[in-house]
Backbone as CSV, one residue per row, in Angstrom:
resi,resn,N_x,N_y,N_z,CA_x,CA_y,CA_z,C_x,C_y,C_z
1,UNK,124.228,106.265,143.726,124.545,107.650,144.005,123.338,108.518,143.689
2,UNK,123.026,109.459,144.564,121.881,110.340,144.366,122.091,111.206,143.134
3,UNK,121.011,111.387,142.374,121.076,112.268,141.219,121.071,113.706,141.700
4,UNK,122.014,114.503,141.193,122.176,115.868,141.670,121.283,116.873,140.941
5,UNK,120.763,116.494,139.777,119.882,117.399,139.070,118.967,116.596,138.153
6,UNK,117.870,117.231,137.790,116.953,116.679,136.799,116.738,117.752,135.734
7,UNK,116.374,117.303,134.552,116.067,118.248,133.486,114.755,117.844,132.816
8,UNK,113.927,118.812,132.559,112.658,118.563,131.902,112.194,119.856,131.253
9,UNK,110.964,119.859,130.772,110.353,121.062,130.235,109.145,121.407,131.099
10,UNK,109.095,122.638,131.568,108.025,123.063,132.459,107.173,124.106,131.759
11,UNK,105.848,123.999,131.873,105.002,125.020,131.258,105.362,126.413,131.756
12,UNK,105.449,127.361,130.845,105.742,128.734,131.217,104.717,129.258,132.219
13,UNK,103.467,128.924,132.007,102.414,129.385,132.923,102.636,128.882,134.335
14,UNK,103.139,127.647,134.482,103.405,127.106,135.818,104.555,127.834,136.494
15,UNK,105.610,128.146,135.738,106.729,128.888,136.309,106.279,130.252,136.813
16,UNK,105.436,130.927,136.033,104.992,132.258,136.441,104.033,132.173,137.632
17,UNK,103.223,131.128,137.702,102.348,130.942,138.873,103.167,130.686,140.130
18,UNK,104.239,129.905,139.996,105.126,129.668,141.144,105.751,130.972,141.618
19,UNK,106.163,131.797,140.667,106.740,133.089,141.029,105.715,133.947,141.759
20,UNK,104.481,133.989,141.240,103.428,134.812,141.836,103.105,134.361,143.261
21,UNK,103.205,133.072,143.512,102.901,132.528,144.840,104.078,132.578,145.791
22,UNK,105.244,133.002,145.306,106.432,133.052,146.139,107.136,131.714,146.272
23,UNK,106.704,130.724,145.483,107.344,129.412,145.529,108.675,129.414,144.772
24,UNK,108.795,130.309,143.810,110.021,130.491,143.047,110.513,131.903,143.287
25,UNK,111.696,132.027,143.891,112.249,133.342,144.192,113.713,133.390,143.772
26,UNK,114.303,134.565,143.967,115.700,134.786,143.617,116.567,134.790,144.850
27,UNK,117.806,134.321,144.757,118.755,134.570,145.831,119.045,136.055,145.899
28,UNK,119.167,136.596,147.078,119.229,138.044,147.261,120.427,138.693,146.571
29,UNK,121.482,137.917,146.318,122.657,138.522,145.695,122.495,138.722,144.186
30,UNK,121.415,138.200,143.605,121.219,138.397,142.177,121.104,139.882,141.856
31,UNK,121.676,140.278,140.738,121.610,141.681,140.329,120.173,142.049,139.937
32,UNK,119.915,143.333,139.845,118.589,143.822,139.498,118.213,143.532,138.055
33,UNK,116.946,143.691,137.786,116.422,143.432,136.456,116.683,144.623,135.536
34,UNK,117.218,144.380,134.316,117.694,145.511,133.514,117.250,145.451,132.041
35,UNK,116.420,144.528,131.624,116.132,144.416,130.192,115.343,145.619,129.686
36,UNK,115.661,146.029,128.459,114.971,147.191,127.888,113.757,146.766,127.076
37,UNK,113.017,147.777,126.615,111.749,147.550,125.918,111.929,146.657,124.694
38,UNK,112.964,146.909,123.893,113.168,146.137,122.677,113.458,144.671,122.985
39,UNK,114.246,144.413,124.037,114.538,143.030,124.410,113.277,142.301,124.858
40,UNK,112.424,142.973,125.588,111.188,142.345,126.057,110.277,142.007,124.888
41,UNK,110.108,142.975,123.972,109.263,142.733,122.804,109.823,141.577,121.967
42,UNK,111.132,141.508,121.833,111.754,140.427,121.077,111.529,139.076,121.755
43,UNK,111.620,139.054,123.081,111.377,137.820,123.835,109.931,137.355,123.631
44,UNK,108.983,138.272,123.706,107.574,137.921,123.519,107.326,137.427,122.095
45,UNK,107.971,138.062,121.123,107.821,137.617,119.747,108.368,136.198,119.569
46,UNK,109.483,135.895,120.219,110.063,134.556,120.128,109.100,133.501,120.659
47,UNK,108.475,133.781,121.795,107.530,132.822,122.361,106.320,132.673,121.467
48,UNK,105.857,133.781,120.875,104.693,133.698,119.995,104.975,132.838,118.761
49,UNK,106.253,132.697,118.408,106.660,131.826,117.311,107.017,130.413,117.791
50,UNK,106.957,130.208,119.109,107.385,128.932,119.720,108.874,128.706,119.539
51,UNK,109.652,129.786,119.427,111.094,129.665,119.341,111.666,129.411,120.741
52,UNK,112.810,128.737,120.828,113.440,128.527,122.134,113.980,129.826,122.719
53,UNK,113.859,129.982,124.018,114.374,131.193,124.690,115.441,130.829,125.709
54,UNK,115.910,129.579,125.718,116.939,129.178,126.662,116.343,128.524,127.899
55,UNK,117.183,127.827,128.625,116.768,127.097,129.814,116.833,127.975,131.053
56,UNK,116.115,127.544,132.076,116.265,128.128,133.398,116.867,127.073,134.317
57,UNK,117.537,127.537,135.351,118.108,126.629,136.334,117.625,127.034,137.720
58,UNK,117.128,126.050,138.460,116.637,126.303,139.805,117.321,125.375,140.795
59,UNK,117.258,125.766,142.038,117.760,124.950,143.145,116.616,124.704,144.109
60,UNK,116.336,123.427,144.366,115.314,123.117,145.366,115.871,123.441,146.750
61,UNK,115.124,124.207,147.506,115.581,124.658,148.809,115.383,123.592,149.874
62,UNK,115.906,123.841,151.072,115.731,122.937,152.186,117.013,122.326,152.713
63,UNK,118.116,122.610,152.027,119.405,122.102,152.470,120.041,123.158,153.381
64,UNK,120.220,122.884,154.670,120.800,123.890,155.560,122.233,124.254,155.216
65,UNK,122.913,123.434,154.404,124.281,123.724,154.019,124.348,124.665,152.814
66,UNK,123.242,124.815,152.114,123.196,125.684,150.933,121.969,126.561,151.087
67,UNK,122.156,127.689,151.745,121.012,128.548,152.055,121.345,130.000,151.700
68,UNK,120.456,130.615,150.918,120.607,132.001,150.532,119.355,132.778,150.912
69,UNK,119.531,134.038,151.210,118.385,134.880,151.538,117.544,135.096,150.274
70,UNK,116.226,134.805,150.309,115.416,134.931,149.105,114.790,136.318,148.945
71,UNK,114.477,136.649,147.725,113.646,137.827,147.444,112.753,137.502,146.249
72,UNK,111.516,138.012,146.244,110.600,137.702,145.143,111.090,138.272,143.821
73,UNK,110.686,137.651,142.756,110.937,138.188,141.427,110.242,139.550,141.324
74,UNK,110.872,140.484,140.660,110.349,141.843,140.574,108.914,141.839,140.043
75,UNK,108.060,142.598,140.717,106.659,142.681,140.329,105.759,141.785,141.142
76,UNK,106.321,140.783,141.816,105.523,139.880,142.644,105.176,140.588,143.955
77,UNK,103.923,140.519,144.339,103.448,141.155,145.554,102.937,140.086,146.522
78,UNK,103.717,139.831,147.564,103.353,138.825,148.563,102.801,139.537,149.802
79,UNK,101.747,138.980,150.372,101.149,139.579,151.571,102.121,139.544,152.746
80,UNK,102.943,138.510,152.794,103.931,138.364,153.850,105.094,137.545,153.312
81,UNK,106.268,137.645,153.960,107.420,136.869,153.491,107.092,135.394,153.364
82,UNK,107.577,134.803,152.306,107.259,133.405,151.994,108.539,132.646,151.704
83,UNK,108.721,131.518,152.347,109.892,130.690,152.104,109.714,129.956,150.779
84,UNK,110.614,130.164,149.819,110.418,129.530,148.505,110.743,128.046,148.525
85,UNK,110.187,127.345,147.556,110.550,125.958,147.334,111.720,125.855,146.356
86,UNK,111.880,126.906,145.536,112.949,126.900,144.522,113.597,128.269,144.465
87,UNK,114.911,128.258,144.235,115.664,129.461,143.945,115.981,129.469,142.450
88,UNK,115.756,130.604,141.805,116.076,130.744,140.397,117.538,131.174,140.271
89,UNK,118.389,130.276,139.774,119.809,130.550,139.667,120.195,131.133,138.307
90,UNK,119.517,130.696,137.260,119.804,131.227,135.942,118.494,131.403,135.182
91,UNK,118.341,132.562,134.533,117.109,132.858,133.804,116.344,134.020,134.397
92,UNK,116.967,134.779,135.305,116.276,135.860,135.983,115.726,136.899,135.007
93,UNK,116.548,137.328,134.039,116.100,138.380,133.133,114.882,137.949,132.331
94,UNK,114.916,136.732,131.828,113.787,136.246,131.030,112.538,136.031,131.886
95,UNK,112.683,135.387,133.048,111.520,135.122,133.878,110.910,136.414,134.445
96,UNK,111.755,137.359,134.804,111.227,138.630,135.294,110.485,139.372,134.208
97,UNK,111.080,139.421,133.010,110.440,140.085,131.882,109.081,139.448,131.579
98,UNK,109.047,138.132,131.589,107.807,137.427,131.247,106.771,137.572,132.352
99,UNK,107.221,137.553,133.593,106.264,137.739,134.685,105.612,139.111,134.583
100,UNK,106.411,140.131,134.402,105.875,141.498,134.357,104.981,141.704,133.144
101,UNK,105.373,141.171,131.997,104.617,141.411,130.764,103.364,140.548,130.647
102,UNK,103.398,139.325,131.198,102.312,138.377,130.969,101.461,138.080,132.186
103,UNK,101.992,138.307,133.385,101.278,137.865,134.583,100.882,139.019,135.500
104,UNK,101.412,140.197,135.256,101.102,141.347,136.077,100.304,142.341,135.257
105,UNK,99.267,142.891,135.837,98.462,143.884,135.130,99.096,145.277,135.212
106,UNK,100.132,145.415,136.020,100.818,146.696,136.138,101.683,146.966,134.921
107,UNK,101.946,148.240,134.596,102.881,148.526,133.503,104.281,148.016,133.845
108,UNK,104.999,147.628,132.815,106.316,147.024,132.991,107.367,148.131,133.078
109,UNK,108.118,148.197,134.193,109.210,149.177,134.277,110.379,148.703,133.430
110,UNK,110.794,149.505,132.478,111.874,149.134,131.583,112.587,150.389,131.117
111,UNK,113.332,150.291,130.021,114.073,151.424,129.482,113.842,151.510,127.979
112,UNK,113.821,152.735,127.467,113.658,152.905,126.032,115.005,152.805,125.317
113,UNK,115.002,153.072,124.019,116.222,152.909,123.231,117.317,153.899,123.613
114,UNK,116.948,154.956,124.340,117.933,155.924,124.809,118.357,155.696,126.248
115,UNK,117.901,154.603,126.819,118.267,154.268,128.185,117.452,154.992,129.240
116,UNK,116.374,155.610,128.843,115.530,156.340,129.794,114.498,155.421,130.408
117,UNK,114.235,155.565,131.699,113.222,154.762,132.375,111.852,155.024,131.769
118,UNK,111.081,153.967,131.593,109.753,154.096,131.029,108.875,152.967,131.562
119,UNK,107.578,153.110,131.426,106.611,152.089,131.820,105.805,151.707,130.581
120,UNK,105.707,150.393,130.309,105.087,149.938,129.072,104.120,148.802,129.310
121,UNK,103.120,148.696,128.411,102.246,147.546,128.308,102.497,146.918,126.932
122,UNK,102.295,145.610,126.836,102.616,144.882,125.594,101.357,144.283,124.966
123,UNK,101.267,144.452,123.657,100.108,144.024,122.884,100.535,143.216,121.672
124,UNK,99.597,142.424,121.170,99.768,141.759,119.884,98.843,142.413,118.875
125,UNK,99.405,142.850,117.765,98.641,143.427,116.664,98.058,142.260,115.866
126,UNK,96.752,142.059,115.951,96.130,140.877,115.377,96.405,140.769,113.880
127,UNK,96.194,141.855,113.135,96.390,141.795,111.693,97.825,141.452,111.340
128,UNK,98.783,142.071,112.035,100.187,141.805,111.726,100.583,140.383,112.111
129,UNK,100.016,139.879,113.190,100.394,138.546,113.656,99.879,137.439,112.744
130,UNK,98.809,137.693,112.010,98.293,136.658,111.110,98.725,136.903,109.667
131,UNK,99.515,137.941,109.450,100.047,138.236,108.123,101.368,137.499,107.950
132,UNK,101.438,136.519,107.047,102.666,135.734,106.914,103.863,136.543,106.434
133,UNK,103.626,137.742,105.911,104.729,138.565,105.407,105.130,139.659,106.386
134,UNK,104.404,139.808,107.483,104.727,140.841,108.468,105.807,140.334,109.419
135,UNK,106.608,141.248,109.913,107.642,140.902,110.890,107.023,140.905,112.278
136,UNK,107.008,139.745,112.901,106.357,139.619,114.206,107.002,140.529,115.244
137,UNK,108.330,140.629,115.207,109.034,141.415,116.218,108.842,142.911,116.022
138,UNK,108.842,143.362,114.767,108.730,144.795,114.502,107.286,145.272,114.486
139,UNK,106.384,144.444,113.945,105.012,144.873,113.736,103.986,144.125,114.578
140,UNK,104.281,142.868,114.899,103.288,142.044,115.577,103.182,142.293,117.067
141,UNK,104.330,142.424,117.724,104.353,142.665,119.177,104.742,144.118,119.394
142,UNK,103.851,144.869,120.028,104.078,146.293,120.211,103.920,146.663,121.677
143,UNK,104.584,147.742,122.074,104.413,148.232,123.440,103.846,149.644,123.380
144,UNK,103.113,149.991,124.417,102.508,151.328,124.529,102.809,151.882,125.902
145,UNK,102.737,153.198,126.059,103.055,153.814,127.356,102.085,153.398,128.470
146,UNK,102.409,153.847,129.663,101.645,153.484,130.870,100.158,153.790,130.706
147,UNK,99.791,154.899,130.067,98.380,155.257,129.908,97.735,154.579,128.701
148,UNK,98.501,153.712,128.029,98.027,152.927,126.886,97.634,153.815,125.702
149,UNK,98.315,154.925,125.551,98.081,155.820,124.423,99.403,156.188,123.779
150,UNK,99.420,156.152,122.442,100.559,156.634,121.688,100.167,157.974,121.071
151,UNK,100.953,158.990,121.367,100.618,160.333,120.910,101.759,160.940,120.110
152,UNK,101.452,162.019,119.405,102.454,162.789,118.681,102.160,164.263,118.917
153,UNK,102.990,165.122,118.328,102.830,166.562,118.468,102.759,166.967,119.932
154,UNK,103.740,166.432,120.692,103.871,166.753,122.122,102.587,166.394,122.895
155,UNK,101.990,165.261,122.511,100.840,164.765,123.237,99.502,165.303,122.778
156,UNK,99.521,166.191,121.783,98.252,166.794,121.359,97.474,165.902,120.387
157,UNK,98.200,165.002,119.687,97.553,164.133,118.706,97.645,162.684,119.170
158,UNK,96.490,162.023,119.340,96.460,160.617,119.756,96.527,159.736,118.525
159,UNK,97.613,158.986,118.400,97.799,158.103,117.253,97.177,156.709,117.497
160,UNK,97.223,156.262,118.727,96.645,154.958,119.065,96.177,155.006,120.516
161,UNK,94.922,154.677,120.725,94.323,154.701,122.066,93.865,153.291,122.439
162,UNK,94.501,152.702,123.446,94.131,151.375,123.928,93.749,151.417,125.398
163,UNK,93.242,152.551,125.825,92.996,152.785,127.246,91.743,152.074,127.772
164,UNK,90.911,151.531,126.887,89.724,150.770,127.295,89.662,149.493,126.485
165,UNK,88.911,148.539,126.958,88.746,147.292,126.190,88.071,147.574,124.862
166,UNK,87.110,148.483,124.847,86.457,148.838,123.582,87.461,149.384,122.577
167,UNK,88.413,150.197,123.074,89.427,150.749,122.201,90.378,149.651,121.698
168,UNK,90.729,148.719,122.560,91.557,147.583,122.148,90.883,146.802,121.039
169,UNK,89.595,146.515,121.208,88.831,145.751,120.240,88.810,146.487,118.899
170,UNK,88.482,147.779,118.944,88.383,148.561,117.711,89.713,148.605,116.968
171,UNK,90.821,148.659,117.716,92.153,148.741,117.103,92.731,147.379,116.747
172,UNK,92.098,146.314,117.218,92.622,144.982,116.941,93.939,144.706,117.626
173,UNK,94.062,145.182,118.877,95.283,144.975,119.664,94.919,144.142,120.896
174,UNK,95.504,142.961,120.987,95.216,142.038,122.086,96.231,142.240,123.198
175,UNK,95.762,142.476,124.449,96.695,142.711,125.555,97.353,141.413,126.019
176,UNK,98.665,141.355,125.971,99.361,140.121,126.311,99.376,139.845,127.809
177,UNK,99.001,140.836,128.641,98.972,140.550,130.064,97.777,139.680,130.477
178,UNK,96.917,139.296,129.513,95.827,138.371,129.824,95.963,137.049,129.073
179,UNK,97.019,136.900,128.256,97.075,135.748,127.354,97.134,134.416,128.109
180,UNK,97.666,134.408,129.328,97.739,133.161,130.110,96.565,132.998,131.062
181,UNK,95.615,133.920,131.002,94.403,133.840,131.813,93.260,133.439,130.876
182,UNK,92.857,132.168,130.946,91.855,131.642,130.023,90.543,132.367,130.081
183,UNK,90.101,132.748,131.290,88.832,133.433,131.437,88.859,134.830,130.824
184,UNK,89.922,135.576,131.103,90.057,136.918,130.550,90.186,136.875,129.036
185,UNK,90.950,135.910,128.523,91.092,135.779,127.065,89.752,135.459,126.416
186,UNK,88.969,134.600,127.061,87.648,134.269,126.520,86.743,135.499,126.492
187,UNK,86.775,136.288,127.560,85.963,137.511,127.590,86.374,138.465,126.473
188,UNK,87.684,138.601,126.252,88.169,139.495,125.190,87.755,138.957,123.829
189,UNK,87.869,137.658,123.659,87.476,137.021,122.400,86.003,137.273,122.093
190,UNK,85.130,137.068,123.107,83.705,137.266,122.885,83.391,138.715,122.529
191,UNK,84.077,139.662,123.182,83.871,141.070,122.876,84.338,141.387,121.449
192,UNK,85.455,140.791,121.050,85.974,141.014,119.696,85.013,140.448,118.662
193,UNK,84.500,139.248,118.893,83.572,138.640,117.951,82.262,139.420,117.876
194,UNK,81.875,140.005,118.991,80.620,140.754,119.037,80.729,142.150,118.437
195,UNK,81.830,142.844,118.772,81.901,144.270,118.469,83.099,144.694,117.634
196,UNK,83.935,143.748,117.224,85.125,144.102,116.458,84.796,144.613,115.076
197,UNK,85.795,145.172,114.400,85.568,145.712,113.054,85.314,144.617,112.034
198,UNK,84.542,144.961,111.007,84.274,144.023,109.918,83.043,143.154,110.171
199,UNK,82.775,142.280,109.219,81.646,141.369,109.324,81.978,140.239,110.301
200,UNK,80.916,139.613,110.845,81.121,138.573,111.870,81.988,137.437,111.322
201,UNK,81.715,136.985,110.091,82.476,135.871,109.538,83.959,136.233,109.423
202,UNK,84.210,137.486,109.059,85.599,137.949,108.972,86.255,137.964,110.331
203,UNK,85.527,138.446,111.354,86.089,138.485,112.721,86.355,137.082,113.239
204,UNK,85.424,136.158,112.970,85.605,134.787,113.429,86.829,134.144,112.786
205,UNK,86.988,134.338,111.491,88.156,133.778,110.802,89.432,134.389,111.337
206,UNK,89.403,135.713,111.541,90.588,136.396,112.028,90.964,135.916,113.408
207,UNK,89.992,135.744,114.310,90.309,135.298,115.672,90.847,133.860,115.650
208,UNK,90.264,132.986,114.862,90.749,131.607,114.790,92.216,131.584,114.383
209,UNK,92.550,132.366,113.381,93.935,132.412,112.910,94.854,133.016,113.969
210,UNK,94.381,134.056,114.654,95.186,134.684,115.681,95.385,133.743,116.876
211,UNK,94.317,133.062,117.271,94.423,132.134,118.407,95.436,131.029,118.110
212,UNK,95.440,130.556,116.879,96.391,129.505,116.496,97.808,130.051,116.398
213,UNK,97.948,131.287,115.902,99.266,131.850,115.654,99.925,132.420,116.890
214,UNK,99.121,132.906,117.874,99.687,133.618,119.010,99.216,133.067,120.356
215,UNK,97.915,132.983,120.549,97.418,132.563,121.875,97.893,131.152,122.211
216,UNK,97.744,130.236,121.299,98.147,128.847,121.564,99.640,128.719,121.857
217,UNK,100.520,129.354,121.076,101.942,129.255,121.420,102.270,129.735,122.828
218,UNK,101.620,130.799,123.287,101.862,131.272,124.645,101.341,130.284,125.680
219,UNK,100.120,129.818,125.527,99.517,128.959,126.550,100.138,127.567,126.580
220,UNK,100.728,127.139,125.490,101.316,125.807,125.455,102.859,125.817,125.552
221,UNK,103.416,126.988,125.771,104.885,127.114,125.762,105.510,126.418,126.958
222,UNK,106.572,125.666,126.705,107.335,124.998,127.754,108.779,125.511,127.752
223,UNK,109.315,125.667,128.945,110.677,126.179,129.114,111.573,125.029,129.584
224,UNK,112.682,124.769,128.920,113.629,123.781,129.437,114.102,124.188,130.837
225,UNK,114.023,123.256,131.784,114.333,123.584,133.175,115.283,122.536,133.765
226,UNK,116.357,123.033,134.372,117.294,122.184,135.100,117.074,122.457,136.578
227,UNK,116.796,121.429,137.336,116.544,121.578,138.774,117.652,120.875,139.562
228,UNK,118.419,121.644,140.328,119.407,121.057,141.215,118.700,120.514,142.444
229,UNK,119.013,119.287,142.820,118.335,118.626,143.934,118.668,119.306,145.268
230,UNK,117.785,119.121,146.219,118.001,119.672,147.559,119.282,119.119,148.156
231,UNK,119.627,117.895,147.816,120.818,117.261,148.383,122.102,117.659,147.659
232,UNK,121.984,118.508,146.657,123.185,118.925,145.915,124.183,119.569,146.883
233,UNK,125.425,119.111,146.915,126.400,119.700,147.839,126.779,121.104,147.419
234,UNK,127.311,121.831,148.383,127.641,123.232,148.144,128.624,123.405,147.015
235,UNK,129.604,122.514,146.912,130.612,122.669,145.865,130.004,122.553,144.470
236,UNK,128.883,121.817,144.350,128.225,121.720,143.048,127.411,122.960,142.759
237,UNK,126.794,123.556,143.778,126.019,124.765,143.591,126.928,125.945,143.307
238,UNK,128.153,125.855,143.779,129.043,127.006,143.738,129.529,127.373,142.350
239,UNK,129.402,126.490,141.390,129.839,126.807,140.044,128.701,126.476,139.088
240,UNK,127.977,127.491,138.708,126.869,127.358,137.780,127.280,128.051,136.499
241,UNK,127.485,127.266,135.457,127.953,127.826,134.195,126.755,128.203,133.338
242,UNK,126.790,129.414,132.798,125.799,129.846,131.823,126.531,130.541,130.694
243,UNK,125.868,130.811,129.571,126.574,131.499,128.478,127.061,132.887,128.845
244,UNK,126.526,133.467,129.916,126.846,134.850,130.253,127.803,134.994,131.416
245,UNK,127.792,134.022,132.331,128.542,134.254,133.551,128.898,132.920,134.188
246,UNK,130.027,132.834,134.824,130.414,131.676,135.612,130.302,132.067,137.078
247,UNK,129.417,131.417,137.781,129.184,131.739,139.189,130.197,130.992,140.035
248,UNK,130.836,131.702,140.945,131.756,131.064,141.879,131.407,131.565,143.264
249,UNK,130.605,130.765,143.941,130.040,131.190,145.206,130.737,130.559,146.407
250,UNK,131.617,129.614,146.173,132.186,128.868,147.287,132.906,129.766,148.273
251,UNK,133.441,130.867,147.788,134.241,131.712,148.660,133.421,132.703,149.482
252,UNK,132.082,132.686,149.286,131.267,133.655,149.998,131.305,133.384,151.512
253,UNK,131.496,134.446,152.248,131.439,134.334,153.721,130.571,135.480,154.221
254,UNK,129.259,135.241,154.238,128.340,136.280,154.689,127.917,137.175,153.536
255,UNK,126.903,137.989,153.788,126.305,138.793,152.726,127.181,139.940,152.285
256,UNK,128.078,140.424,153.110,128.974,141.483,152.638,129.846,140.950,151.509
257,UNK,130.320,139.717,151.641,131.101,139.111,150.564,130.246,138.873,149.331
258,UNK,128.977,138.537,149.556,128.079,138.339,148.424,127.923,139.633,147.644
259,UNK,127.865,140.749,148.354,127.751,142.014,147.672,129.023,142.303,146.883
260,UNK,130.182,141.970,147.460,131.423,142.154,146.725,131.430,141.319,145.461
261,UNK,130.915,140.066,145.582,130.843,139.192,144.420,129.917,139.758,143.377
262,UNK,128.806,140.346,143.822,127.838,140.935,142.879,128.510,142.058,142.084
263,UNK,129.262,142.902,142.751,129.921,144.005,142.068,130.923,143.480,141.058
264,UNK,131.693,142.431,141.432,132.670,141.885,140.511,131.981,141.229,139.321
265,UNK,130.789,140.644,139.563,130.054,140.016,138.467,129.552,141.049,137.465
266,UNK,129.106,142.198,137.971,128.646,143.251,137.079,129.803,143.790,136.231
267,UNK,130.982,143.787,136.822,132.133,144.332,136.108,132.680,143.366,135.065
268,UNK,132.262,142.097,135.191,132.800,141.066,134.269,132.264,141.241,132.846
């Protein structure tokens, strides 16, 4: 009997590259991306600690009996429509958050603690990340506004300026949107070693500890992945159980019904 699914661990960087290339997309009936700033920072902190963030589930496409209209993960910019090799069935919130924060240079559209729309960039505070007594989630992983400046007094006082690489270096804040790009990380490292605060030996020691504590966990992170085979029958695809939702797609008849299902799922 054909195996209906496989399970393994896939490098996070590979999953995000597949998303960027349009090889991994979402079924169109998936709800929009809604995670707020605090959830994203917490997710990034978990990865920096090599903590588990849960599995993703994908469906290999190509079965004419199980076909859904695809759409790219939010933030992905494709030159033209691309037929995916995989549909992301479970893990949309996490993969979208990680793609936007780690693979896109654009600010991340999210919401603040009051539910207001905002645009953020995510950084690692080097000193806090190598301090064994600091809280990684509260102090180590930080977000800044779209212009990369934190201000007070109605914008008149600049509390933190990360608007240039020189400013990032001086403040000891590493931009997480380059952590999976080896070349960009190397350039940032060389600039930090050359021009960062303190004596060279101190900067070298600090970077080594930071690379081990944060950069390595991101670049070596693997995500548990369940892949449903292309030959998986519709009745098996129709019920995908996750801790948050039970998918029941068998009754769908056209996209209008899919939209009705989406509304009922949001209400659940």
